[in-house]
N, C-alpha and C positions, 0 to 999 in steps of 0.2 A: 537487591535481587537482580538477576540477569534477565535479558529479553526472553530466553528460552523458558524461564519460569512462568511466563504468561501465555504459553502456547495454547492452553485451553480456551482463552478468551480472544485469541488473535487468529489462529489457523482456521481458514474457511468461515470466518465470522465477519459481520459488517464492522468496518472501521470508518472513521472520519479522517481525512487527510487535508490539512490546511496548508495553503501556499500563498504567495504574494505575487500580484501582477507586476509587470515591469514599471507600471505607474505607481506602485505602492499600495494598491487596493487588495484587501483580503479575498481569498477564494476558499470555499470549503466543498469537498466532494466526498462521496460515499463509495466504498469499494467492498466487495465481499470475497473476491478471489485473491486471498492473501495467505501467505505462509511465512513462517520464520525459517530462514535458511541456516542460521548458525547463531552463535552468541551475540553477534552485533550487526546482523543484516536480516532484513525481511524483504519479500518480493510481493509486488502487487501487479496483477494482470490488468493491462490497460485495454478496456473494451470500448470506451468512449473517452471521457475525461480530457477533452480537447484543451480546456483552459489550464487544467493541472499540468498537462504535458508542456504546454507553452511556458507556463510560469517556472517550472523546474529547469527548463533550458536557459532561463535568464537569471534565476536565483535558486540555488539548490537547497536552501533551508526549508525544512518541513516540520510540522507538528502533527502527530497522529494520536487519536484517542481510540480506546477500545474498552468496553464494559461488559460485565456479565449481567445476568438477569437481576441480581441484587445490587447493581450499580457499583460493584467493586471493579476497579479498572486501573488503566495506566495512561499516562501521557508520555509519548515517545518523541524525543527531539533528535533530529539528524539531518543528514544531507542526502539528497536523492539524485539519481541519475536515470534518465529515460533511455531505454534500449529498444530499437526497432528491428534488430536482427541479432543473431547469435544465440549463445547458450541460454540466456535468460528468457528470451522470447520462446525458444524451444521448450524450456521448462514449463512456461505458462501454457503453451499449447497442449503439452502432454498431461500436466497436472490438473488443469482446470477445464479443458475441453477434450480430453482424451477419449471420452465415451460418448461423444456427440452432444454434449451439453449445450444449452442455449442460455445466455445471460438473461436477466430480467428485462433488459432493453433490446433483446433480440440478436445479440452478437453470437456468432457461431465459432469464432476464433478471436484471439486477442490481436490487436494491432501493435502491441508493444508490451514492455515490462518496465516497471519502476522498481529499482533496487535502492533501498534506504540503508545507508550506513549509519547506525545508531550512535549518537554521542552520549546520551543519557536517558534514563527512564525514571519517571516519577509515578509512584503508586497512589491511587485513590482508594480510600477505604470507606 
């Protein structure tokens, strides 16, 4: 299955993103401003996620999980890049904050965007 086949459980739904610190320690974050861009890329609006941002800048490998209410889901492996300007940040501002939304943590606009280039997807059933 392709990434776009999981749009229903990924787009605008909570996901977990796992990264690794420069020292090799695991880090797990939750994000809900997420969209699939195409067959092999997804975008995450960065409203906080300071550790995740730092980790990606030193090690681009990530694992993302997403599940529906029946625990059917996916595990997504890929490489991430943080963007603090340009088209991806503009996309997040327009898509996730275009109507004056406020994040659960009080953010009124993203400080960046994480774009994940997907290497492979494993389905959970």
